[in-house]
N, CA, C and O atoms as a GROMACS GRO file, in nm:
protein
  328
    1UNK      N    1  -8.633  28.997   4.743
    1UNK     CA    2  -8.714  29.043   4.644
    1UNK      C    3  -8.730  29.210   4.658
    1UNK      O    4  -8.753  29.253   4.771
    2UNK      N    5  -8.721  29.284   4.571
    2UNK     CA    6  -8.752  29.419   4.631
    2UNK      C    7  -8.879  29.464   4.507
    2UNK      O    8  -8.915  29.404   4.406
    3UNK      N    9  -8.922  29.593   4.565
    3UNK     CA   10  -9.049  29.638   4.486
    3UNK      C   11  -9.049  29.806   4.524
    3UNK      O   12  -9.008  29.872   4.619
    4UNK      N   13  -9.092  29.823   4.445
    4UNK     CA   14  -9.099  30.030   4.452
    4UNK      C   15  -9.223  30.018   4.562
    4UNK      O   16  -9.331  29.961   4.542
    5UNK      N   17  -9.187  30.075   4.662
    5UNK     CA   18  -9.302  30.113   4.773
    5UNK      C   19  -9.387  30.259   4.726
    5UNK      O   20  -9.508  30.260   4.708
    6UNK      N   21  -9.302  30.373   4.710
    6UNK     CA   22  -9.318  30.513   4.644
    6UNK      C   23  -9.200  30.541   4.567
    6UNK      O   24  -9.085  30.499   4.572
    7UNK      N   25  -9.275  30.643   4.478
    7UNK     CA   26  -9.182  30.723   4.387
    7UNK      C   27  -9.252  30.854   4.329
    7UNK      O   28  -9.372  30.876   4.313
    8UNK      N   29  -9.148  30.930   4.303
    8UNK     CA   30  -9.168  31.063   4.239
    8UNK      C   31  -9.038  31.130   4.174
    8UNK      O   32  -8.927  31.088   4.204
    9UNK      N   33  -9.051  31.210   4.106
    9UNK     CA   34  -8.963  31.270   4.040
    9UNK      C   35  -8.956  31.434   4.061
    9UNK      O   36  -9.056  31.506   4.059
   10UNK      N   37  -8.839  31.472   4.080
   10UNK     CA   38  -8.816  31.603   4.077
   10UNK      C   39  -8.748  31.682   3.944
   10UNK      O   40  -8.630  31.677   3.910
   11UNK      N   41  -8.833  31.740   3.893
   11UNK     CA   42  -8.749  31.813   3.776
   11UNK      C   43  -8.732  31.960   3.768
   11UNK      O   44  -8.783  32.035   3.851
   12UNK      N   45  -8.663  32.001   3.673
   12UNK     CA   46  -8.626  32.138   3.664
   12UNK      C   47  -8.670  32.165   3.555
   12UNK      O   48  -8.592  32.112   3.477
   13UNK      N   49  -8.759  32.223   3.489
   13UNK     CA   50  -8.797  32.268   3.358
   13UNK      C   51  -8.748  32.406   3.312
   13UNK      O   52  -8.755  32.499   3.392
   14UNK      N   53  -8.702  32.425   3.200
   14UNK     CA   54  -8.688  32.563   3.161
   14UNK      C   55  -8.774  32.565   3.012
   14UNK      O   56  -8.758  32.496   2.911
   15UNK      N   57  -8.876  32.679   3.045
   15UNK     CA   58  -8.957  32.717   2.935
   15UNK      C   59  -8.884  32.857   2.886
   15UNK      O   60  -8.869  32.958   2.955
   16UNK      N   61  -8.845  32.838   2.758
   16UNK     CA   62  -8.763  32.951   2.676
   16UNK      C   63  -8.835  32.940   2.513
   16UNK      O   64  -8.898  32.841   2.473
   17UNK      N   65  -8.814  33.044   2.447
   17UNK     CA   66  -8.835  33.061   2.295
   17UNK      C   67  -8.696  33.086   2.255
   17UNK      O   68  -8.604  33.141   2.314
   18UNK      N   69  -8.707  33.012   2.099
   18UNK     CA   70  -8.582  33.055   2.042
   18UNK      C   71  -8.527  33.194   2.043
   18UNK      O   72  -8.615  33.278   2.025
   19UNK      N   73  -8.429  33.235   2.056
   19UNK     CA   74  -8.390  33.385   2.061
   19UNK      C   75  -8.405  33.452   1.942
   19UNK      O   76  -8.446  33.568   1.933
   20UNK      N   77  -8.373  33.384   1.855
   20UNK     CA   78  -8.387  33.447   1.695
   20UNK      C   79  -8.520  33.470   1.634
   20UNK      O   80  -8.535  33.492   1.514
   21UNK      N   81  -8.618  33.463   1.721
   21UNK     CA   82  -8.759  33.481   1.683
   21UNK      C   83  -8.793  33.638   1.675
   21UNK      O   84  -8.878  33.689   1.601
   22UNK      N   85  -8.696  33.715   1.781
   22UNK     CA   86  -8.704  33.863   1.757
   22UNK      C   87  -8.833  33.938   1.823
   22UNK      O   88  -8.882  34.048   1.797
   23UNK      N   89  -8.876  33.822   1.933
   23UNK     CA   90  -8.996  33.885   2.018
   23UNK      C   91  -8.936  33.973   2.142
   23UNK      O   92  -8.818  33.962   2.178
   24UNK      N   93  -9.007  34.040   2.189
   24UNK     CA   94  -8.962  34.142   2.300
   24UNK      C   95  -8.975  34.053   2.442
   24UNK      O   96  -9.052  33.957   2.445
   25UNK      N   97  -8.912  34.082   2.533
   25UNK     CA   98  -8.933  34.000   2.668
   25UNK      C   99  -9.061  33.979   2.690
   25UNK      O  100  -9.090  33.862   2.716
   26UNK      N  101  -9.170  34.078   2.686
   26UNK     CA  102  -9.303  34.059   2.734
   26UNK      C  103  -9.382  33.945   2.653
   26UNK      O  104  -9.471  33.869   2.690
   27UNK      N  105  -9.325  33.958   2.546
   27UNK     CA  106  -9.413  33.859   2.434
   27UNK      C  107  -9.360  33.701   2.479
   27UNK      O  108  -9.422  33.595   2.471
   28UNK      N  109  -9.240  33.724   2.521
   28UNK     CA  110  -9.156  33.588   2.535
   28UNK      C  111  -9.218  33.531   2.637
   28UNK      O  112  -9.265  33.418   2.634
   29UNK      N  113  -9.222  33.627   2.761
   29UNK     CA  114  -9.282  33.565   2.885
   29UNK      C  115  -9.417  33.531   2.881
   29UNK      O  116  -9.456  33.456   2.970
   30UNK      N  117  -9.509  33.576   2.783
   30UNK     CA  118  -9.659  33.555   2.764
   30UNK      C  119  -9.637  33.447   2.694
   30UNK      O  120  -9.711  33.366   2.750
   31UNK      N  121  -9.579  33.385   2.601
   31UNK     CA  122  -9.556  33.255   2.553
   31UNK      C  123  -9.514  33.164   2.623
   31UNK      O  124  -9.561  33.053   2.600
   32UNK      N  125  -9.417  33.177   2.727
   32UNK     CA  126  -9.378  33.059   2.801
   32UNK      C  127  -9.462  33.052   2.939
   32UNK      O  128  -9.450  32.948   3.003
   33UNK      N  129  -9.549  33.156   2.992
   33UNK     CA  130  -9.641  33.134   3.050
   33UNK      C  131  -9.745  33.036   3.000
   33UNK      O  132  -9.777  32.932   3.056
   34UNK      N  133  -9.796  33.088   2.878
   34UNK     CA  134  -9.909  32.995   2.835
   34UNK      C  135  -9.868  32.843   2.793
   34UNK      O  136  -9.954  32.763   2.756
   35UNK      N  137  -9.737  32.809   2.801
   35UNK     CA  138  -9.651  32.696   2.770
   35UNK      C  139  -9.665  32.618   2.878
   35UNK      O  140  -9.693  32.499   2.864
   36UNK      N  141  -9.645  32.681   3.016
   36UNK     CA  142  -9.680  32.622   3.127
   36UNK      C  143  -9.810  32.567   3.170
   36UNK      O  144  -9.835  32.462   3.230
   37UNK      N  145  -9.900  32.672   3.120
   37UNK     CA  146 -10.045  32.643   3.153
   37UNK      C  147 -10.055  32.530   3.081
   37UNK      O  148 -10.118  32.444   3.143
   38UNK      N  149 -10.019  32.497   2.978
   38UNK     CA  150 -10.049  32.381   2.889
   38UNK      C  151 -10.003  32.270   2.912
   38UNK      O  152 -10.055  32.164   2.878
   39UNK      N  153  -9.877  32.290   2.987
   39UNK     CA  154  -9.797  32.148   3.061
   39UNK      C  155  -9.883  32.102   3.141
   39UNK      O  156  -9.927  31.986   3.137
   40UNK      N  157  -9.921  32.204   3.234
   40UNK     CA  158 -10.024  32.161   3.364
   40UNK      C  159 -10.155  32.115   3.338
   40UNK      O  160 -10.203  32.043   3.425
   41UNK      N  161 -10.222  32.137   3.243
   41UNK     CA  162 -10.362  32.093   3.198
   41UNK      C  163 -10.293  31.954   3.126
   41UNK      O  164 -10.374  31.862   3.120
   42UNK      N  165 -10.198  31.932   3.088
   42UNK     CA  166 -10.144  31.797   3.042
   42UNK      C  167 -10.125  31.712   3.144
   42UNK      O  168 -10.156  31.594   3.127
   43UNK      N  169 -10.075  31.751   3.260
   43UNK     CA  170 -10.058  31.673   3.356
   43UNK      C  171 -10.188  31.611   3.390
   43UNK      O  172 -10.208  31.490   3.401
   44UNK      N  173 -10.296  31.734   3.408
   44UNK     CA  174 -10.399  31.730   3.488
   44UNK      C  175 -10.496  31.630   3.375
   44UNK      O  176 -10.574  31.549   3.425
   45UNK      N  177 -10.490  31.638   3.271
   45UNK     CA  178 -10.550  31.554   3.188
   45UNK      C  179 -10.525  31.399   3.206
   45UNK      O  180 -10.610  31.310   3.205
   46UNK      N  181 -10.378  31.387   3.225
   46UNK     CA  182 -10.351  31.232   3.224
   46UNK      C  183 -10.366  31.189   3.378
   46UNK      O  184 -10.349  31.071   3.412
   47UNK      N  185 -10.401  31.296   3.478
   47UNK     CA  186 -10.406  31.244   3.607
   47UNK      C  187 -10.305  31.218   3.680
   47UNK      O  188 -10.325  31.146   3.778
   48UNK      N  189 -10.170  31.268   3.655
   48UNK     CA  190 -10.055  31.296   3.699
   48UNK      C  191 -10.085  31.404   3.783
   48UNK      O  192 -10.129  31.517   3.762
   49UNK      N  193 -10.035  31.312   3.936
   49UNK     CA  194 -10.027  31.405   4.063
   49UNK      C  195  -9.880  31.482   4.039
   49UNK      O  196  -9.776  31.425   4.006
   50UNK      N  197  -9.896  31.611   4.062
   50UNK     CA  198  -9.785  31.695   4.052
   50UNK      C  199  -9.809  31.852   4.143
   50UNK      O  200  -9.907  31.921   4.171
   51UNK      N  201  -9.646  31.860   4.171
   51UNK     CA  202  -9.660  32.002   4.279
   51UNK      C  203  -9.574  32.077   4.231
   51UNK      O  204  -9.457  32.042   4.226
   52UNK      N  205  -9.616  32.203   4.182
   52UNK     CA  206  -9.496  32.316   4.137
   52UNK      C  207  -9.422  32.353   4.254
   52UNK      O  208  -9.496  32.398   4.342
   53UNK      N  209  -9.301  32.349   4.284
   53UNK     CA  210  -9.239  32.406   4.392
   53UNK      C  211  -9.195  32.540   4.391
   53UNK      O  212  -9.195  32.611   4.493
   54UNK      N  213  -9.151  32.584   4.262
   54UNK     CA  214  -9.097  32.710   4.240
   54UNK      C  215  -9.094  32.729   4.120
   54UNK      O  216  -9.065  32.640   4.040
   55UNK      N  217  -9.130  32.873   4.080
   55UNK     CA  218  -9.101  32.939   3.957
   55UNK      C  219  -9.001  33.070   3.948
   55UNK      O  220  -8.987  33.148   4.043
   56UNK      N  221  -8.958  33.079   3.865
   56UNK     CA  222  -8.858  33.188   3.846
   56UNK      C  223  -8.849  33.244   3.695
   56UNK      O  224  -8.806  33.182   3.598
   57UNK      N  225  -8.892  33.364   3.697
   57UNK     CA  226  -8.880  33.438   3.560
   57UNK      C  227  -8.730  33.493   3.544
   57UNK      O  228  -8.683  33.552   3.641
   58UNK      N  229  -8.653  33.480   3.433
   58UNK     CA  230  -8.541  33.511   3.408
   58UNK      C  231  -8.548  33.632   3.316
   58UNK      O  232  -8.653  33.666   3.261
   59UNK      N  233  -8.414  33.704   3.298
   59UNK     CA  234  -8.412  33.824   3.247
   59UNK      C  235  -8.467  33.817   3.092
   59UNK      O  236  -8.540  33.899   3.036
   60UNK      N  237  -8.414  33.696   3.040
   60UNK     CA  238  -8.466  33.690   2.888
   60UNK      C  239  -8.587  33.622   2.853
   60UNK      O  240  -8.602  33.563   2.746
   61UNK      N  241  -8.703  33.632   2.975
   61UNK     CA  242  -8.830  33.590   2.950
   61UNK      C  243  -8.846  33.442   2.972
   61UNK      O  244  -8.957  33.390   2.981
   62UNK      N  245  -8.726  33.372   2.982
   62UNK     CA  246  -8.755  33.218   3.012
   62UNK      C  247  -8.790  33.217   3.165
   62UNK      O  248  -8.750  33.292   3.254
   63UNK      N  249  -8.877  33.108   3.170
   63UNK     CA  250  -8.909  33.078   3.327
   63UNK      C  251  -8.857  32.950   3.348
   63UNK      O  252  -8.868  32.868   3.257
   64UNK      N  253  -8.800  32.917   3.455
   64UNK     CA  254  -8.769  32.802   3.540
   64UNK      C  255  -8.847  32.765   3.628
   64UNK      O  256  -8.893  32.844   3.711
   65UNK      N  257  -8.882  32.616   3.625
   65UNK     CA  258  -9.005  32.591   3.700
   65UNK      C  259  -8.941  32.455   3.774
   65UNK      O  260  -8.872  32.376   3.708
   66UNK      N  261  -8.968  32.433   3.912
   66UNK     CA  262  -8.933  32.313   3.962
   66UNK      C  263  -9.050  32.259   3.993
   66UNK      O  264  -9.144  32.318   4.047
   67UNK      N  265  -9.046  32.129   3.954
   67UNK     CA  266  -9.160  32.038   4.003
   67UNK      C  267  -9.158  31.904   4.044
   67UNK      O  268  -9.083  31.823   3.989
   68UNK      N  269  -9.238  31.871   4.138
   68UNK     CA  270  -9.235  31.733   4.178
   68UNK      C  271  -9.345  31.672   4.121
   68UNK      O  272  -9.451  31.731   4.142
   69UNK      N  273  -9.352  31.555   4.044
   69UNK     CA  274  -9.446  31.465   4.013
   69UNK      C  275  -9.450  31.338   4.025
   69UNK      O  276  -9.349  31.277   4.062
   70UNK      N  277  -9.568  31.273   3.995
   70UNK     CA  278  -9.565  31.123   3.993
   70UNK      C  279  -9.478  31.062   3.887
   70UNK      O  280  -9.486  31.091   3.768
   71UNK      N  281  -9.404  30.985   3.932
   71UNK     CA  282  -9.326  30.899   3.818
   71UNK      C  283  -9.396  30.814   3.748
   71UNK      O  284  -9.385  30.814   3.625
   72UNK      N  285  -9.476  30.729   3.810
   72UNK     CA  286  -9.570  30.638   3.715
   72UNK      C  287  -9.704  30.632   3.802
   72UNK      O  288  -9.718  30.656   3.921
   73UNK      N  289  -9.796  30.593   3.710
   73UNK     CA  290  -9.893  30.563   3.810
   73UNK      C  291  -9.946  30.449   3.886
   73UNK      O  292 -10.056  30.433   3.938
   74UNK      N  293  -9.818  30.355   3.878
   74UNK     CA  294  -9.852  30.214   3.957
   74UNK      C  295  -9.796  30.231   4.109
   74UNK      O  296  -9.833  30.157   4.200
   75UNK      N  297  -9.700  30.340   4.126
   75UNK     CA  298  -9.631  30.369   4.258
   75UNK      C  299  -9.713  30.458   4.340
   75UNK      O  300  -9.762  30.558   4.288
   76UNK      N  301  -9.731  30.434   4.451
   76UNK     CA  302  -9.790  30.542   4.562
   76UNK      C  303  -9.724  30.654   4.577
   76UNK      O  304  -9.602  30.642   4.582
   77UNK      N  305  -9.774  30.774   4.586
   77UNK     CA  306  -9.685  30.887   4.587
   77UNK      C  307  -9.755  30.960   4.695
   77UNK      O  308  -9.728  31.080   4.696
   78UNK      N  309  -9.846  30.916   4.795
   78UNK     CA  310  -9.914  30.990   4.878
   78UNK      C  311  -9.843  31.054   4.988
   78UNK      O  312  -9.893  31.144   5.055
   79UNK      N  313  -9.683  30.992   5.013
   79UNK     CA  314  -9.613  31.046   5.138
   79UNK      C  315  -9.550  31.143   5.062
   79UNK      O  316  -9.499  31.224   5.141
   80UNK      N  317  -9.524  31.180   4.922
   80UNK     CA  318  -9.450  31.309   4.886
   80UNK      C  319  -9.553  31.425   4.850
   80UNK      O  320  -9.512  31.538   4.825
   81UNK      N  321  -9.676  31.396   4.850
   81UNK     CA  322  -9.789  31.491   4.834
   81UNK      C  323  -9.879  31.529   4.965
   81UNK      O  324 -10.000  31.512   4.965
   82UNK      N  325  -9.815  31.576   5.065
   82UNK     CA  326  -9.920  31.599   5.193
   82UNK      C  327  -9.969  31.728   5.185
   82UNK      O  328 -10.049  31.768   5.269
   0.00000   0.00000   0.00000
């Protein structure tokens, strides 16, 4: 019999706006930063353990975020978040 002892997921997320909206880079960057903050608040609201590993702003104002997060609330993730 097997069972999950620990589990987490590593995701690469791209926060970007539609290019046809006509916003300048600074405005797009601000929108994406706001969206990232909303994403983090949602993770905290749902009590999902997470760790932002890396963020990188792109030339077009999009932001790439690497996040390690709890896969589900039933599996222990303590060994992943030291």
